[in-house]
N, C-alpha and C positions, 0 to 999 in steps of 0.2 A: 503583900507580895506572895505570901503563902496561899492567900485566897485565889489569886490569879492562877498559880500553878495547879491548885486543886481543881479549878474550873476547867483548865485545859486538859487535864488528865481524864476528867469525867466525860468531856466532849469526845475525846479520842476513843475512849472505851465504848461510848454510845455509838460512834460511827462504825466501829468494828462489829459491834453486836447487830446494829441494823443492817450493815452490809451482809453479814452472814445470814441474817434472817431473811433478806430478800432472795438470795439464791436458794436457801432451804425451802422457802415457800414455792418457788418456781419448780423445784424438784418434786415437792410434795404434791402439787396440783397439776403436774404435767399431763395427767389424763384428761384434763379439761381442754387441752389444745387439740385441734383437729387438723389432720394433714390429708392431702389427696394428690393424685397425679392425673393429668389429662393428656392423652386419652388413657383410659383404663379398661382393658389391658393396653399397654404401650404398643406402638406399631413401628415396623421397619419400612422405610421408604428410601430408595436411592442408596442402599447400603448403610443407612444411618437410622438410629432411633432418636427421635426428637420428642421431648416430653416437657410439659409444664408442671413443675412441682409447686404446690400451694400449701400454705399454713395459715391458720386463723387462731389468734390469741384472745382470750376473753378479757373483760374489764378487770382492772386491779390485779393483773397477773404479772406483767412484765416489769421487773424492777427498773426504776428510773436510771440507775447508774450501771446496769448490767450490759455486758457484751456477750452475745450468743453466736456460736458458730456451728452450722450444720454441714456435715460432709456427706452428701448422698453417695450411694454406691449401688451398682447393679451386680447382683450376686447370682451366678448361674447354679443350676442343680448340681453340676459337676464340681463346684467350688471355685470356678473362674470368677474373679472379682475385679471390677473396674471402678475406681473412685471418680466421681464427677467433680465439677467446680464447687468450692465451698460457698455456702450461703451465709452472709454476714448480717446479723440483726443487732440492734442496740436500743437501750432505753433512751428516753428523751433527754437525759442529762449526761449520757455516756459520750465519751469521745471515740474517735476512730471511724472506720468505714462501716457501711451497712444500712439497711432499711430501718427507720425509726419506728418503734412500736410504743404507742401511748400507754402509760400505766392506767390512767383514768378511763380511757375509752376502749382500750385494747387495740388490736390492729391485725393486719395480715401481710403476707408477702407472696410474691409469685416469682419463680425463677425458671427460665427456659434453659434446658440442658440438652446436649447432643452427645451421643456416643456411637462409635462404629459398631455396626451389627456383627455379631458372631452367632453361628448356628446354636451354640450352647445357650444363648439368651432367649431361645424360644420358651424355655422353662426357667424362670428366674424370679427374683424378688427385687424390688427397689426399696432400699432401706436408707436410713440416715443415722449418723452418729453425731450427737449434739453435746457440746461442752460450753460452759459459761464462765465468765470471770467478772468479778466486781472487787475493785481494790486489789488486795492481796489474796483474796479468796477465789476458789474455783469450784466448779461442780460438774459432774458428769450425769447425763440423763440416760434413761432407758433407750434402747434402740428404737428408732422411729420406723414405722411401717407406712410406706406410701401406696404400694400396690404390687401386683405381681403379674407375670406373664407378658409375652410379646407376640403380637400377631405378625407373623412373618410371611404372609401370603404373597407379598411382592417378590419374595425370593423363589417362588415356584415357577419361574420362567423355564420353558422347555427349550433347551439348546442342544438337542441331540441330532446332529446333522445327518441327513440322508445322503446317499451317494448315487449319482446318476448323471444323465445327459440333460442339458438345459431344457430341451424340448419336452422331456418327460417329467420334470419337477414342477411342483406347484410352489406357491409362495412359501418361503421358509429360509432358514439358515442352512444351506446345503453345500456339500462338496460337489463341485461341478466338473465332470470329465470333459476333456477337450473333444472337438469334433473330429472323429476318425477319418472323415471325408471319403469313406468307402461307399460307393453308390449302389452296391449290390449287383445282381446279375442283370446284364443288358441282353434282352431276348431278341434274337434274330429269327425270322420266320420265312417259310416257303410254303406256298399253297398250290394244290392241284385238285382237279375235279374229275370224277368218273360219272359218265352220263348213262342213263338207262332207258329202255323202251317203255312205252305206256303199259302200265299194269304188270311190269316185270322187275325183278331184283337181281337177276343173274348177271354175271360179268360178261360184257360183250364189247371188247375194245375195237370192234369193226364198225360200230355205230359211227355215223357221220361226224357227230360232235367229238367223239373220242379220237377220231383220225385227223381232226383239224390240227395244223402244225403247232399253233401256240398252246393248245390244250395238251397235245401229246408231249411237247417239250417240258411243260410245267410238271406234268405227271411223272414223266420218266426221270426228271432231275431231283425228285424228292429224296431218294435214297442217297444219291451222291452228295446232296446238301448236308446230310448228317455227318459226312466225313470231314467237313471243313471246321467242325467245332468239337471241342473235347467233351461236351456234355449235351445230351438230348434231354431237354426239360420235360417235354411231353409231345404226344401226337394226338391232336384233337380231330375227331371225325364226326361230322354231322350229316345225317340222312334227311332228304327232302322228297316230297311228292308234289306233282302239279295239282292245282285245285279243281280237278274234275274227277268224277268217280265217287264211290262209296267211302264214307269217312273212315270207318274202321279199317277198310282195306288199304286206304292211303297211309294210315298210321303204321300198319303192318309193313307196308312197302318201305316207308322211310326207315323203319327200324332194321329191316333186313338189308337194305342198301348200305347202312353204316357198318353192319357186320361184314358184308361182302367186301367193302372197301378196306376194312382193317385186315382181312385175310390177304387181300392183294398186297397191301403195304408190307405186311410181315414177310411174305414170300420175296418181294423185291428187295427188302432190306437184307434178308438172309443171303440172297444171291450176290448182293453188293459186298457184304462182309467176306464171303468166300473168295470173291475175286480179289479183294484187297489183301486178304491173308495169303493167297497164293503169290501175289506180287511181292509181298514183304517177307515171304517164307516164314510165316508164323502160324500158330493155330488160330482158327476162326474164333474159338471160344475165348481166346485171350484178348481179342480186340472188339468183340461184340459188346455193345452197350445195353444196359437195361433201359427199357422203354416203358413209360407210363402212358397208357392209352385212356383217353377221355372220349367216350362215344355218346352220342345223343341222337334222338330221332325227333324231328320237329314237326312231322306230319305235312299238311298242305301248306305250300308257300304262297299265301295270299299276298303278302307284302311284296315278295319278289315279282309276282305277276303284275301287280299294279305299277310297280316301279318300271318294269320292262315296257308296259304299255305307254307310260308317261315318257319314256326315253325313245320310243319308236317314231317312225315317220308316218304313222297312220293319220290320215287327214282328220278323222272325227274322233281322235283319241280322247279329247276332253269330254265329249258327249258319252263315249264308252265308259270312261271312269266314273262319271256322275251317275250313270244308269246302274252300274255294278255297286257302287258305294251306297246307293239309296235303297238297295234291297234289304228287307227286314231280316231274312235268315239265310243260312248257308245254301239251302236247296234252291232258293230263288236266285242267288248269285250264280250258282252252277248252271242253272237253266239259261241265264242271260249270257254266260260264256258260250254255251252251245249255240245260242242264237247268233252271237257275234261271229263265231267261227264260220257259220254258213254265209255270212255277209262279207267278212274281212279275212282273206287268206293269211294276212300277216299275224293274226292272233294264233292261228294254228302253228305258225313258225316260232312263236314265243314259248309255248308250253313245253317242248322237249328240253329246253335249257333249264327248266325247273325240276326235272326228274334227275336228281343227282345226289352224289355224296361229296362233301367238301373235306379234303384232307389237308390239315394245317400242321406242319412240323415246326416245333419251337426248339431252338438250340441256343446255347450260350458258350462263350469262350471264358466266362468267369468260373471260378471254383465254387462249388456248393459250400454251404455252411459246414457240413460235415467234413469236407476236404480241408477247409480253412482251419477248423479246430484241430484236425489231425496234424497238419503241417506246423501249426503253431507249437504243438507239443513235441513233434519229432524232428522237424526240419524247418525251423523258423526263418532261416536265411533264404528260403525259397519264396517267401512272401514279401510283398511290398509293405512299406510302413503302414499304409492305410489298412491293408488286409490284416496286418499283425495287431494293430490297435483295435480293429473291428472284432478280431477273434476273442479279445478279452470280454466283449459284450455278450459272448455266447455262454459264459459261465457265471454263476453267482458265488462261486468259491473265491474268497478274497485272496487266499494263498496262491491259487492258480492265476488269478488276475495279476498279482504282484510278479509272479514268475514270467508272465508274458511281457509285462512292461519292462522288467529288467533286461530281457532279451532285446526289446526294442531300443532301449538306451544303448546297449552294447553295439547293435547293428547300425543305429541311426543316432549317433551322439549329438548331432547339431540341431536336432528338432526338439522344441520345447515340450511337445505334447506328451511324450512318454514320461518325462520328469514330472509334469503336472499330474498325470493320471496315477502314477505310482505314489506320489505324495498324498493324493486323495485316499488311496487304499491304506497307506501307512497311518494316516490320521484316523481313519475309521477303525483301525486296529489299536489305536491308542499310542502309537509310536510318534509322538509329537516332534521330538528332536529330528528324527529322520525326515519327517514330513516337511519341516521348515527348511532344512538344508536342500531338499529337492525343489521346493517352491522357489527358493532363492535362485537356484540354478535355472529353473524355467523362466523366472522373471528376467534374468540376465540375457537369456536367449530370445525372449519376446517381451521387451519392455512395454509397459503401459497396456498389457493385455488384461481385459476386463475379467476374464475367467480366472486367470492366475491370481490377480489382486483380490478377487472375491474369496478364493480359497485361503489366501493369507489372512483375510479378515475373519473368516469362519474359524480358522485355526486359533487366532488370537482370542476370539470369543470363547472357544472351548477351554482355553487356558486362563480365562478371566482377565486377559489383558485388554481391557475395554478401550483404553486410549489407542493402542495399536490397531484394534479392530476398526475404530472410527476412521483413522487415517487411511487404512487399506480400503474400506468400503467407499470412502469419499473418492479415492483415486479410481476405484473400479467403476463408480458411477460416472465419473468424468470420461472414462474410456468407453462409455455407452452401455454399461451393464446396470440394469435397474436395481437399485439398492434400497428402495423405500422401506421394504419390510425390515431389513437388517438395521437400518437407521432407526426404525421404530423400536426395535428390540433394545438398542442402546439408550434410547430415550426412556424406555421403561426402567432400565437399570439405574438411570439417574433420577427416577421419580417424576419424569415429565410425561405424565399419562395423557394429557390432552394432545400434546404434540405427537405422541406415539399413535394415538387413535387416528389422527389425520394421515399419517404415513402408512398405516396398515389397513386403510379403509377398503382396499381392493381384495384383501384376503377374506374368504368366507369359510364358515364352519371350521374355524381354526382355534386351537387351544390357547395360544398366546393372545389372540384377539379377545377371547372370552375373559382371560385373566386380566387384561388391561381394562375391559369393561367393568369388571368387579372392582378394580382399584379406582376407577372413575365413579364408582357407586351407581353404575347403570346396570342394575341387577336383572331387569327384565330382558335387556339386550343380551346380557351374558348367558342367561338361561336359554334363549333362542339359539344363540351361536353354538352352545354346547349340544343342544338337542338335535341340531341339524348335522352333527358329525355322525357319519354312517356306522363306522366301526369304532365305538368308544373304547378308550383305554381306561385303566384304573385311575389314571390321573384326571381324565375327563369327569369320571363319576365323583372323584374327590372334590373337584371344583364345583360341581353341582350341589354337593353337600354343603359347601361353604356358602353358596348362594342361598340355600335353604336356611342356614344359620343366620345370615345377615338379614333375611326377610322374615325371620321368626316362623318359618314353616318347618315344624318338627318332623313331619312325615317325609319331606324332601331330604332332611338331614339323615334320618335313619335308613331310608330306602337306598339312597345313593352311597352312603358309607358302607352299607352291607355289600353292595356290588363292588365297590372299590377294594374292600378288604378281601373279598372272595377271589378277585383277579390278582391281587398283589398283597401278600400278608404284611408287607412293611407298613402299610397304612393303618394296621391295628395299633401299632406303637405310636405312630405319628398322630393319629386322631386322639389317642388318650392324653397326649401332651399339648395338643394344639389349642391355643387360647381362643381360636375362632369358635370352639364348641364349649366354652367355659360354662355357660348356663345350662348345657344339656348333659354334662358329664355324669351327673348323679342319677340320671333317668335310667330305668331298667332297660328300656328299648335301645338306648344308646349303647349300653354295655353289651346287649345282645348283638347289636350290629357289628361291634368290633371284636367279638370274642373269637 
């Protein structure tokens, strides 16, 4: 009996000793275990970091009855720490959950883990805390190092919306102003002609053509025509000569005829203004309008001559035209005209109508841009809604735009456009709450409006409300607004780079397209896309540096980083911490590029 008890005690002690020895051995030889993470550095995609943690245990290391727990954790430079799911391992005779590791042959494990990306994780380490138990014994191991750093290039999406009208905006996530529907000035014209004698440029209203009733009425009605409109846009005067005589003289004649015609119109307009001023009992200077004169001298009117012949009743006009057109130079053409005059009296009747000055008066009843801008500031209720909305396009000052749209809302509260446009301005200024309230109002006044829904989507995108953005963009697209680009942006945010590439295929020379090409590992295409951007920003150069790093082109890294840092100093800090440049950071040229 004593022998049995003694044997039991010995076996119990042996078990305790061997148990303790197994854990001690694992602790003592822990340096023989290898750990890694894939990818290394880790990468963020779709707002997540997904990594594969691996461990490899040598032969005769893992105690048969031991249970080992590893708790991985991502620890940021600023101290932010997130624990991942525990990894459970066990010896071949141990109970409980976990991957079995053979004592005799060793073994390995692989654990896929996911954590939400945080900006702080761009500079981080992935560590593990391991503890083991065997029977009543336990052991703690040194902190395990798996890897460090997170490539967060996927987070470099550019979502800085521009503000403008749909027709002026290229592909992108933009705040779109509504159509102001202002058509601008509608020009009304009146035309008259003054005719001249052969080889003369003085005014003679007693010439037969000048005395013809239709010509006389058209000419005399020009000044009165200006009184029908609040604005004279311009008076265009063109002098012509008939195509016979010496070239330089004809050029001089056409020039002098346009000057003579201008002086005539100026005198006629002054007489008209004085007459109206007398009738209205006001000063002539108070009602006289500024006039912009555009004068031109066209020289010989060969086209007019040929057209007149073609429209005439001359029996042989086709033959005449063919003869004149077939001549090699001007002198020969003139000689043929002289020959034709001797044969056809009708040609001599055509030429006087070519010696003329054409006076074209252009007027409008619309306000000029300067007037509209002034009224918008001083007397907005004198403008129509379209004019008021248009006036906002005449300034780049967001505060002035906002003031105009606020007046439009006050004067025209039932039209969605001013609410939409003011929302765009507020959003551009960062006042997202006010912008959303205004957009909701615009949406209530004009439901299912593609522009309004687009702006709601862009606002959601700016606020990182990606679900809301997708709903709004889908509704906007249903309303007829092309949202392929914005849907591509959302696919990129979710890590669906192939889908994004398809949706953004029409955008050229675009930062986000290049970024997506990098994330799709299409580095050659990304480089081409970035290089075709005409006015590169610091962000464009930074992406080119990333392409250089991924293609192991050190010169591309250093050259483009230097440009990026020169344009925007923030990239000095970013590059020094960016895991994309991990293998370049100790190089003197890299340090010089970001200094």
